C-alpha positions in Angstrom: 80.5 102.6 76.7 77.3 101.7 78.4 76.4 98.4 80.0 72.7 97.4 80.3 71.7 97.9 83.9 70.8 94.2 84.4 74.3 93.2 83.2 76.2 95.6 85.4 78.4 94.2 88.2 79.2 91.1 86.1 82.7 92.4 85.0 81.7 93.1 81.4 82.8 96.8 81.5 86.0 95.8 83.2 86.8 93.3 80.5 86.1 95.8 77.8 88.3 98.5 79.3 91.1 96.1 80.0 91.0 94.9 76.3 90.8 98.5 75.1 93.9 99.4 77.1 95.8 96.2 76.0 94.9 96.8 72.3 95.8 100.5 72.5 99.3 99.6 73.7 99.8 97.3 70.7 98.9 100.2 68.4 101.2 102.6 70.2 98.2 104.8 71.2 99.5 107.5 73.7 96.2 108.2 75.4 92.5 107.3 75.6 90.0 110.1 76.1 86.3 109.6 76.9 83.3 111.3 78.2 82.0 109.5 81.3 78.6 109.7 83.0 79.0 111.2 86.4 77.9 107.8 87.9 80.8 106.1 86.0 83.7 108.3 87.1 84.7 106.1 90.0 84.7 103.0 87.6 87.1 104.7 85.2 89.3 106.0 88.0 90.0 102.3 89.0 91.9 102.1 85.7 93.8 105.3 86.3 91.8 107.6 84.1 92.0 111.2 85.3 89.3 113.8 85.1 89.7 116.8 82.8 87.9 120.2 83.3 84.5 120.6 84.7 81.5 118.3 84.7 78.9 119.3 82.1 75.4 118.2 80.9 75.3 116.1 77.7 73.8 118.1 74.9 71.9 115.0 73.8 70.5 113.7 77.1 71.2 116.3 79.7 73.0 113.7 81.9 76.0 115.1 83.7 79.3 113.9 82.2 83.0 114.3 82.9 85.8 114.3 80.3 88.5 111.8 81.3 91.9 110.7 80.0 94.2 107.8 80.4 97.8 108.2 79.3 99.2 105.0 77.9 102.8 104.1 78.8 
């Protein structure tokens, strides 16, 4: 997920993640995995996502990313 810079800090990303988690629970999804930009790791941690492995550069952009997971209960 990426939010246009000028729209960041308006709660859009938060709404999207909360809806993704809510919807995932209704479909009995056991986990959500994603690749987060290094600058977004703290954002996802607010929703209890955990980091997996080491940071790595995106093959497409070269931007540093971190694999993350949220176990759905």
